[in-house]
N, C-alpha and C positions, 0 to 999 in steps of 0.2 A: 120688344121686349124694351119699354122708358130706361134710359142711357142714367147710372148712378151719379153724380153730383159729389162730390168729396168738399161740403160745404164744415164750419166754424160748431155749425151743431153735432155732426159726423164725428170731425176731430175730437169732440169734445166725449163722447160718445167712444172712441177710438180709446183714450189715454183710461179711460173710466177701467174697458178690459185689461187691456195694455201697461200699467203704469209707471211703468220700469223705463217709457220709454222718454219719462219727463225726468228720469233719476242721473244726476249732474254732477261731479265734483272737478273742485274750483280751485286752485291757484296762479296764480302769478308765472307760472312759465309750465304747467299740463292740465289739462281736461280728461276727465276719462267719466265718459259715458255709451249709453247701446253702440256700434256703429248702424248706418244705413244702410241700404242691401253695397250700394256704390261702394260704402267706404267698405263694406266687409269685405269685395271682390280687387281694395286696395291694398286690405289685411293680408288674402289668400295671397295678393304677389308679390307682396314682402316675405311669406315664407316658402315658398316657392322658392328664395333664394336661399335659403338657408342649411344647414349642415343637418345631421343628425341628430337630434336631443332626447334620449327617455322622459326627461323629463316634462316636456310639454307633450301634449299629446299626439296632434297632427305632428310632429315632427321625427313621431319617438318609429319611423318604422324604417329600418337602420338602411334596406336596398327600395327606396320607394325614390324617383325620378322627379325632378320639380314639380312637374303637373299636377301626380298625386300627393306632393306637400299641397300646392295650393288647395287640389280640391280636399285632400281633409282636413284644411281650415274651413274650409265652408259647411262642410257636411258637419266639424262640431258644432259649431257655432244652430249651425239648424236644429240639431239632435238638442241643445242645451233647450232651446227653446220651448222647441215643442214634445217635453216630455216635463216639461217645469211645472211642478204642484208644490206649492207652502210645507210639502210634510219632506218635499226632495225638493231643491234649486240648485241651478250652477250657472253664477253669473261671470258675465266674460266680457267687462267694460271696455274699450279701446283705446289705448292713451291716444292721446293727440298733445302732438305739440306744436305749435306756430299755423295747427287747422289742417296738418298732417296727420294721419296714422302713423307711429313709431311703434307699439306693441301693443300688449294684454295685459291687464290684470285678472287673472279671478279670484270668485272665494266663492265658495260652497258650500251646505249644511247641507247635513240633514238630520228630519228629528228636528229644529232649531228649537222654534216657540219650548218645547222638553229640555232642551237640552244646551240651548247657550254657546254649543260650538260654532265654530266655525273653520274652515282651510284655507288655506289659503298657497297661491302659483304665478309663479309667472313670466311670460316671455317678452323679452324686449330687442328688436332686429339691431341685429350682429352691429353697424353702422354708428347707434345709439350707445352703445355700451359704453360703462368708463364716463360716463360721464353728469353721472347722478343722480339719471332718469330713475334708474328702477330702485334706491332710495326714496325718492319724493314719493312714487305712487306708488309702494307700498307704507309711506307715510300717511297718504289720500286714504287707502282701501282699512289703515288700524282706524282712524280715526272715524273717518264710515259704520266700523262694527263695531265701537266701543263704546263712539258719541252718539251714533244714528240710531243703531239696532240696538245695542247693552249690552254686546256680544262681554259671557263671562270669559270665554278661552280662544286665542287662535291658535291652533296646529298646521303645522310647515314640514313639510320632507324637502331634503338635501340632496346631491351626494356628496360623501362623503369625504371623496375630493375635492369637492369647490369649493375650495379654500374662498374666494369674495363674494360668494352667496353667504358662509358661514354668517364668516365678516355683518355684513349686512344685515342682520337677521337677531345675531347678538346682538348690536347696536341699538335696534327697539327694546334690549330686555329677554330676548328671549334665551327659554334651555334645555339643557336636554333632553329631553322624553320618550321613551321607550329604549328597544331593545332596538340594536341594528339590522338590516335585513337585505339579502338582494335581489337583487331584480327577477322577476318573475319571467321574463321575454331575454334579457338580459346576466346573466350571472357573476359577470367582472364588475357591474355595477352594485354599488353595498350604498345604498338609503340610510341617513338618519334622520332620527322624529326630534321635530322641538314643537317650544310650547312657552306661551306670551298669557301668562294672565292677565285682570283685571288691575289686580293690585302693579306687577309688572311694566303695564304697558303707562300707568297715572307717573311713577317711579321716573321714565324714561323717556315719555312722553317728549315730542321733537316741538319746536314753538311754533313751526311751520302754519299761516293761515290756510285752511281749509271752506274754503263755501259746499256748504250742502244743499242741492234743490230736491224737492220731489220725492223727501225722505219719507216722509207720514201719507202722502198718499199710496206709496209703494209696501207701507207695512204688513197689511192683509195678501201679497204676493209670496208674502215672508212666512207669513204663518201667524202672526202675530196683531193684537191689536194695542193701540197708543196702551193701554190700564193695563195690558199683558205683557210687555217685553219683558224679560227676562231681568233677573236683576244684576247689576253691575258690582 
């Protein structure tokens, strides 16, 4: 069998199949993009040092061992990639600080082309919390959602007792949305929904300069064509 050589032509074909590889959000301090396989294993190693957290799917097993949390992190990403469709997608962007992965910023949607609504969640390694990275990463993903995809509203859920997360979201203009509800797996955890509309985003938008690369090439995998983005 002839050996396959990955040249520039093959690279172009690969990007046409999976243009998300080219999607990158950049500020002077942080970069958000898909991780390589090696970087994904670095993230899994970081996740293995974290405690139980029902807000983060790979960390939501209360009795998981470190190895199980790392394994769930790998499987979570593989599942997101393997089940992606334009009608239902979940984008896990790795957060890179000085070239090293430090967490994940997620944005996801169902039937985005019709409804124009996205949901977000985030995980940052405990060693980097309280440094402003969470606020910056959320600024970047909201900029991508509202300015790149023309999202009409961003939804989020936080634990009702997670005051720091509540403060971060309300800084962007999020408002309480819907009724509080208990977690299905851990009834002691109460979730509160929040929503950010286009108008609230523009009224509270941070001045941070966010550079976006590869957005137009990715529009079809988000269920969009350039002329058919949701109206903001």
